[in-house]
C-alpha positions in Angstrom: 81.1 -50.3 -50.9 83.6 -48.7 -48.6 83.9 -45.7 -50.9 80.1 -45.2 -50.9 80.0 -45.3 -47.0 82.8 -42.8 -46.7 81.1 -40.5 -49.2 77.9 -40.6 -47.1 79.7 -39.1 -44.1 80.3 -35.5 -44.9 82.7 -33.2 -43.0 81.4 -30.1 -41.4 82.9 -26.7 -40.4 82.0 -24.3 -37.6 81.8 -20.6 -37.8 84.7 -18.7 -36.2 84.4 -16.8 -33.0 83.9 -13.3 -34.1 86.7 -11.0 -33.0 85.5 -7.9 -34.9 84.9 -4.8 -32.8 82.7 -1.8 -33.2 85.3 0.3 -35.0 88.7 -0.7 -36.4 88.6 -4.0 -34.5 88.1 -2.3 -31.1 85.3 -3.5 -28.8 83.0 -1.1 -26.8 85.1 -1.3 -23.6 88.3 -0.7 -25.6 86.7 2.3 -27.4 85.5 3.7 -24.1 89.0 3.4 -22.6 90.7 4.9 -25.6 88.1 7.7 -25.6 88.8 8.5 -21.9 92.5 8.7 -22.6 92.0 10.9 -25.7 89.8 13.3 -23.8 92.3 13.6 -20.9 95.1 14.3 -23.3 93.2 16.9 -25.2 92.1 18.7 -22.0 95.7 18.7 -20.8 97.0 20.1 -24.0 94.4 22.9 -24.1 95.0 23.7 -20.4 98.7 24.4 -21.1 101.6 24.1 -18.8 103.6 21.1 -17.6 101.4 20.3 -14.5 98.4 19.1 -16.5 100.6 17.1 -18.8 102.3 15.4 -15.8 98.9 14.3 -14.6 97.6 13.3 -18.1 100.6 11.2 -19.2 100.0 8.4 -16.5 96.3 8.4 -17.2 96.8 8.1 -20.9 99.4 5.4 -20.4 97.0 3.4 -18.1 94.3 3.7 -20.7 96.6 2.4 -23.5 97.7 -0.5 -21.3 94.1 -1.4 -20.4 92.9 -1.2 -24.0 95.6 -3.0 -25.9 97.5 -5.3 -23.4 96.0 -8.8 -23.2 96.3 -11.7 -20.7 94.8 -15.1 -21.3 93.1 -14.1 -24.6 91.4 -11.1 -23.1 92.3 -7.4 -22.9 92.9 -6.0 -19.5 89.8 -3.8 -19.8 87.7 -6.9 -20.4 89.1 -8.4 -17.2 88.1 -5.4 -15.2 84.4 -6.3 -14.6 85.4 -9.9 -13.8 88.0 -8.9 -11.2 85.6 -6.2 -9.8 82.8 -8.7 -9.3 85.2 -11.2 -7.8 86.6 -8.6 -5.3 83.0 -7.6 -4.4 82.1 -11.2 -3.6 85.3 -11.7 -1.7 84.9 -8.7 0.5 81.2 -9.4 1.0 81.8 -13.1 2.0 79.9 -14.4 -1.0 82.6 -16.8 -2.0 81.5 -19.2 0.7 78.2 -21.0 1.0 77.0 -23.0 4.0 73.6 -24.5 4.2 71.6 -23.5 7.3 70.5 -26.9 8.6 68.2 -25.6 11.3 66.5 -23.1 8.9 65.3 -25.1 5.9 64.6 -23.5 2.6 61.0 -22.2 1.8 58.8 -24.9 0.2 59.0 -25.1 -3.5 62.5 -23.7 -3.8 65.7 -25.4 -4.8 68.5 -25.6 -2.2 71.2 -24.2 -4.5 73.8 -21.6 -3.8 74.3 -18.2 -5.4 71.8 -16.7 -7.8 70.4 -20.3 -8.4 68.7 -20.0 -5.1 65.9 -18.1 -6.7 64.8 -21.1 -8.8 61.4 -22.6 -8.1 60.0 -26.0 -8.7 56.6 -26.8 -10.2 55.4 -30.4 -10.6 53.2 -30.8 -13.6 50.1 -32.8 -12.6 49.5 -34.0 -16.1 53.0 -35.6 -16.8 54.5 -35.8 -13.3 57.5 -33.9 -14.7 59.3 -31.3 -12.6 59.5 -27.8 -14.2 62.0 -25.4 -12.9 61.0 -21.7 -12.9 63.5 -18.9 -13.0 61.5 -15.8 -12.0 64.4 -13.4 -12.9 65.2 -14.8 -16.4 61.5 -15.6 -17.0 62.1 -19.2 -18.1 60.5 -22.6 -17.4 62.7 -25.7 -17.9 62.0 -29.4 -18.1 64.6 -32.3 -18.4 64.4 -35.6 -20.2 66.9 -38.5 -20.1 67.9 -39.8 -23.5 69.4 -43.2 -24.5 71.4 -43.7 -27.7 74.0 -46.1 -29.1 77.7 -45.3 -29.2 77.9 -42.9 -32.1 81.6 -43.6 -32.8 80.8 -47.4 -33.3 78.2 -46.8 -36.1 79.1 -47.1 -39.7 79.6 -43.8 -41.7 76.2 -43.9 -43.4 74.4 -44.4 -40.2 76.4 -41.6 -38.6 75.4 -39.2 -41.4 71.8 -40.2 -41.1 71.8 -39.5 -37.3 73.6 -36.2 -37.8 70.8 -35.1 -40.2 68.2 -36.3 -37.7 69.8 -34.2 -34.9 69.9 -31.2 -37.2 66.1 -31.6 -37.6 65.8 -31.6 -33.8 67.6 -28.3 -33.6 65.6 -26.9 -36.5 62.4 -27.8 -34.6 63.6 -25.8 -31.6 64.0 -22.7 -33.8 60.5 -22.7 -35.3 58.1 -21.8 -32.5 60.0 -18.8 -31.3 59.2 -19.7 -27.7 62.2 -21.9 -26.9 64.8 -20.0 -24.8 67.5 -22.6 -24.7 68.2 -26.3 -25.4 70.9 -27.9 -23.3 72.5 -31.3 -23.9 74.5 -32.8 -21.0 76.6 -35.9 -21.2 77.9 -37.1 -17.9 80.4 -39.8 -16.8 79.2 -41.5 -13.7 80.8 -44.1 -11.5 79.0 -47.4 -12.2 77.4 -48.8 -9.1 77.4 -52.2 -10.6 73.7 -52.5 -10.2 73.0 -53.3 -13.9 75.8 -55.9 -14.0 74.6 -57.5 -10.8 71.0 -57.6 -12.0 72.0 -59.3 -15.2 74.0 -61.9 -13.3 71.1 -62.5 -11.0 68.7 -63.1 -13.9 71.0 -65.1 -16.2 73.8 -66.5 -14.0 74.2 -70.1 -12.8 74.0 -69.8 -9.0 74.9 -73.4 -8.3 77.6 -72.9 -5.6 80.4 -74.1 -7.8 83.8 -72.6 -7.9 83.2 -70.8 -11.2 79.9 -69.4 -9.8 81.6 -68.1 -6.7 84.4 -66.5 -8.7 82.0 -64.7 -10.9 80.1 -63.4 -7.9 83.2 -62.0 -6.4 84.4 -60.6 -9.7 81.1 -58.8 -10.4 81.0 -57.5 -6.9 84.4 -55.9 -7.3 84.3 -54.8 -11.0 81.0 -53.1 -11.0 81.7 -50.1 -8.7 85.1 -49.7 -10.4 83.6 -49.0 -13.8 81.9 -45.9 -15.3 79.0 -45.3 -17.5 77.6 -42.4 -19.5 74.3 -40.7 -19.1 72.7 -38.1 -21.4 70.0 -35.5 -20.8 68.3 -32.9 -22.9 66.8 -29.8 -21.2 64.2 -27.7 -22.8 63.6 -24.1 -21.6 60.8 -21.7 -22.8 60.8 -18.0 -22.6 57.8 -16.9 -20.7 57.8 -13.4 -22.2 57.8 -14.7 -25.8 55.1 -17.2 -24.9 53.0 -14.7 -22.9 50.1 -14.8 -25.4 50.0 -18.6 -25.5 50.2 -18.7 -21.7 47.2 -16.4 -21.3 45.3 -18.4 -23.9 46.0 -21.6 -21.8 44.7 -20.1 -18.6 47.6 -18.0 -17.4 49.8 -18.5 -14.3 51.8 -21.7 -13.6 49.2 -23.9 -15.2 49.2 -21.9 -18.4 53.0 -21.9 -18.6 53.1 -25.6 -17.9 50.6 -26.2 -20.7 52.7 -24.3 -23.2 55.9 -26.1 -22.0 54.0 -29.5 -22.4 53.4 -28.6 -26.1 57.1 -28.0 -26.7 58.0 -31.1 -24.7 55.7 -33.2 -27.0 57.2 -31.7 -30.1 60.8 -32.3 -28.8 60.0 -35.9 -27.9 58.6 -36.6 -31.4 61.7 -35.0 -33.0 64.1 -37.0 -30.8 62.4 -40.2 -31.7 62.5 -39.3 -35.4 66.2 -38.9 -34.9 66.5 -42.4 -33.5 67.1 -41.2 -30.0 65.4 -42.8 -27.1 63.8 -40.2 -24.8 62.5 -41.7 -21.5 59.9 -40.1 -19.3 60.5 -36.5 -18.4 62.3 -36.3 -15.1 60.4 -36.0 -11.9 61.5 -34.2 -8.7 63.3 -37.3 -7.4 65.3 -37.9 -10.6 66.3 -34.3 -10.8 67.3 -34.3 -7.1 69.7 -37.2 -7.7 71.4 -35.4 -10.6 71.8 -32.2 -8.6 73.1 -34.1 -5.6 75.5 -36.1 -7.7 76.9 -33.0 -9.4 77.8 -31.3 -6.1 78.7 -34.5 -4.2 80.1 -37.1 -6.7 81.2 -39.3 -3.8 77.7 -40.4 -3.1 76.5 -40.9 -6.7 77.0 -44.6 -6.7 75.3 -45.0 -3.3 72.3 -43.0 -4.5 71.9 -45.3 -7.5 72.1 -48.4 -5.3 69.5 -47.1 -2.9 66.7 -45.9 -5.1 64.8 -44.0 -2.3 67.7 -42.1 -1.0 68.5 -38.5 -2.0 65.3 -37.9 -4.0 64.1 -34.8 -2.3 64.7 -31.5 -4.1 64.5 -29.6 -0.8 67.8 -31.2 0.3 69.4 -31.9 -3.1 71.8 -28.9 -3.0 75.3 -28.8 -1.5 76.1 -28.5 2.1 79.1 -26.3 1.5 80.6 -24.5 -1.5 83.8 -22.5 -1.7 84.7 -20.6 -4.8 88.3 -19.9 -5.7 89.8 -17.9 -8.6 90.3 -21.0 -10.8 88.1 -23.7 -9.3 85.2 -24.3 -7.0 84.9 -26.9 -4.2 81.6 -28.5 -3.1 81.1 -31.2 -0.5 83.3 -34.2 -1.6 85.0 -32.8 -4.8 86.9 -30.0 -6.5 85.5 -28.8 -9.8 86.9 -26.8 -12.7 84.9 -25.5 -15.8 86.5 -25.1 -19.2 84.9 -23.1 -22.0 85.3 -24.3 -25.6 86.4 -20.9 -27.0 87.2 -22.2 -30.5 85.6 -25.0 -32.5 87.4 -26.6 -35.4 88.3 -24.1 -38.1 88.9 -26.7 -40.7 86.6 -29.4 -42.0 86.1 -32.3 -39.5 83.8 -35.3 -39.4 81.0 -35.5 -36.9 82.9 -37.8 -34.5 85.7 -35.2 -33.9 84.8 -34.9 -30.2 85.7 -38.6 -29.5 89.0 -37.8 -27.7 87.2 -35.6 -25.2 84.1 -37.7 -24.7 85.9 -41.0 -24.5 88.6 -40.0 -22.1 88.5 -42.6 -19.3 89.3 -42.2 -15.7 88.0 -38.6 -15.6 84.8 -37.5 -13.9 83.4 -34.8 -16.2 80.2 -33.3 -17.6 80.1 -32.2 -21.3 77.5 -29.5 -22.0 76.2 -28.0 -25.2 74.0 -25.0 -24.7 72.0 -24.0 -27.8 70.3 -20.6 -27.9 67.8 -20.4 -30.8 67.3 -17.1 -32.5 64.1 -16.0 -34.2 64.3 -15.7 -37.9 63.8 -11.9 -37.9 66.3 -11.4 -35.1 68.8 -13.6 -36.9 68.3 -11.6 -40.1 68.9 -8.3 -38.3 72.0 -9.7 -36.6 73.4 -10.9 -39.9 72.7 -7.5 -41.6 74.4 -5.7 -38.6 77.5 -7.9 -39.0 77.7 -7.3 -42.7 77.3 -3.6 -42.2 80.0 -3.6 -39.6 82.4 -5.6 -41.8 81.8 -3.3 -44.8 82.3 -0.1 -42.8 85.4 -1.5 -41.1 86.8 -2.5 -44.4 86.2 1.0 -45.8 87.8 2.6 -42.8 90.9 0.4 -43.0 91.3 1.2 -46.7 91.0 4.9 -45.9 93.8 4.8 -43.3 95.9 2.3 -45.3 95.5 -0.7 -43.1 95.7 -4.1 -44.7 92.9 -6.6 -44.3 94.0 -9.9 -43.0 92.7 -13.4 -43.7 90.9 -13.7 -40.3 88.6 -10.8 -41.1 87.8 -12.2 -44.5 87.1 -15.6 -43.0 84.6 -14.1 -40.5 82.8 -12.3 -43.3 82.6 -15.6 -45.3 81.0 -17.2 -42.3 78.5 -14.4 -42.1 77.6 -14.9 -45.8 77.2 -18.7 -45.2 74.9 -18.1 -42.2 72.8 -15.7 -44.4 72.6 -18.4 -47.1 71.5 -21.0 -44.6 68.9 -18.7 -43.1 67.5 -17.9 -46.6 67.3 -21.7 -47.3 65.0 -22.1 -44.3 67.5 -23.3 -41.7 67.5 -22.1 -38.1 70.3 -20.1 -36.5 71.5 -21.1 -33.0 74.3 -19.8 -30.8 76.3 -22.7 -29.5 78.2 -22.7 -26.2 80.4 -25.6 -25.1 81.4 -26.2 -21.5 83.3 -29.0 -19.8 83.1 -29.6 -16.1 85.8 -31.6 -14.4 85.6 -33.1 -10.9 88.2 -34.7 -8.7 88.5 -35.5 -5.0 91.6 -33.3 -4.6 93.3 -30.4 -6.3 96.3 -32.3 -7.7 94.1 -34.8 -9.4 91.9 -32.0 -10.7 94.8 -30.3 -12.3 95.9 -33.5 -14.0 92.4 -34.0 -15.3 92.4 -30.4 -16.7 95.7 -31.1 -18.5 94.4 -34.3 -19.9 91.2 -32.8 -21.2 93.0 -29.8 -22.7 95.3 -32.2 -24.6 92.2 -34.2 -25.7 90.6 -31.0 -26.9 93.7 -30.2 -29.0 93.4 -33.6 -30.6 89.7 -32.7 -31.4 90.9 -29.5 -33.1 89.2 -27.4 -30.3 90.6 -24.7 -28.1 89.6 -24.5 -24.4 89.9 -21.8 -21.8 89.6 -21.9 -18.1 86.9 -19.6 -16.8 88.9 -17.7 -14.3 87.0 -15.7 -11.7 83.6 -17.1 -12.6 83.8 -20.8 -11.7 80.8 -20.9 -9.4 78.4 -19.4 -11.9 79.9 -21.5 -14.7 79.5 -24.7 -12.6 75.8 -24.0 -12.3 75.5 -23.6 -16.1 77.7 -26.5 -17.1 77.1 -29.2 -14.5 73.4 -28.7 -13.8 70.8 -29.5 -16.5 68.8 -26.3 -15.9 69.6 -24.2 -19.0 71.5 -21.6 -17.1 73.9 -19.1 -18.8 77.3 -18.0 -17.7 
């Protein structure tokens, strides 16, 4: 019986992060930098004399260093735009955000810093759900809370069945062609003790005895010291791809809301088929509590205890935000965002993320951002990758360069994706982000070290998103289907 259960749980393998460039393994920025150096050197040689060469040699050397020297997993030329944007924000005073208390935000907007300030809210009269509109990205997003049992405690056969059910949920998101992104957020929250106290109120023996008094004191102390997990699924539609359906539904906000309602109904049915428990779609008050708790974790337990407090989207944003090179501070906490740059390269079982998700004593938000690709777009992308690999292989053979195992493994992944697409499966781009929060910098660094070690145990590789923490925090900690 044990052998049958273990056989039902199949290991899985992720595709490798493609490191293939446009030509000979070089990316577009590297090719551009090498091209500039080559042009300068050729011009200096044709100009003749020592003076042009004295000018050209430092330029060529700088181009070589920028193109081939790497720091933190990236070439220097790839760091250039990140550093340039950071310096631009630093000189322009855009690393600091302070809410203007005496000048409230316009009605219908979210009180968020940075480029998230352009987001608009729309309350659907049919479902009461709040829909977040991004006018620049042309998306409309809704959020639903999901309840589920502890996956790691299920038997292998049940785990395998639930993995297949979740695969069908993702396949559903790929079929319509209107879904821009699907975001899954799993958050650890300080337990306010409300559920425990409610249970004791209903089922406890309140007879004034010594045992009853001790239980009252124990529950009052133990509840706020615990933590709980909350999961949400965010659905975002592309208003440009759904333009025809929106016009057919009446156009404008009501037409877009009607199209999003159709996708919401489809997703809800798919979640229930996967034995997940979707609740009602979040209204303005529920979303306001999530946003406020993300920026100000110190008041999360108090907001849960007092159900009417902090449920206004107009004031749900932070009071102050300060971005640094490797972290961001908002209200009562310091935050750091890690990017899962490499998923397991070998076969792993579905519960491989348990060391990260079950790490106790750390306030974190684990985010998976799925970006569905249309079938025709995915087929073109696969053909392009195959063409690039074949042309690179021919070029390497022509110049006598040996092909390594990494390049062959990437090509094998492309062939596997092509086979899955031919079999009718969807293709999604997966981005994993981990947001860590702590009341001070030292505790934050300890949490980062613990999570990095847990990621190693999960066969994953994480990288700190240097120079883009504020934007990454909006994408990782807020369930709004934002991209880094």
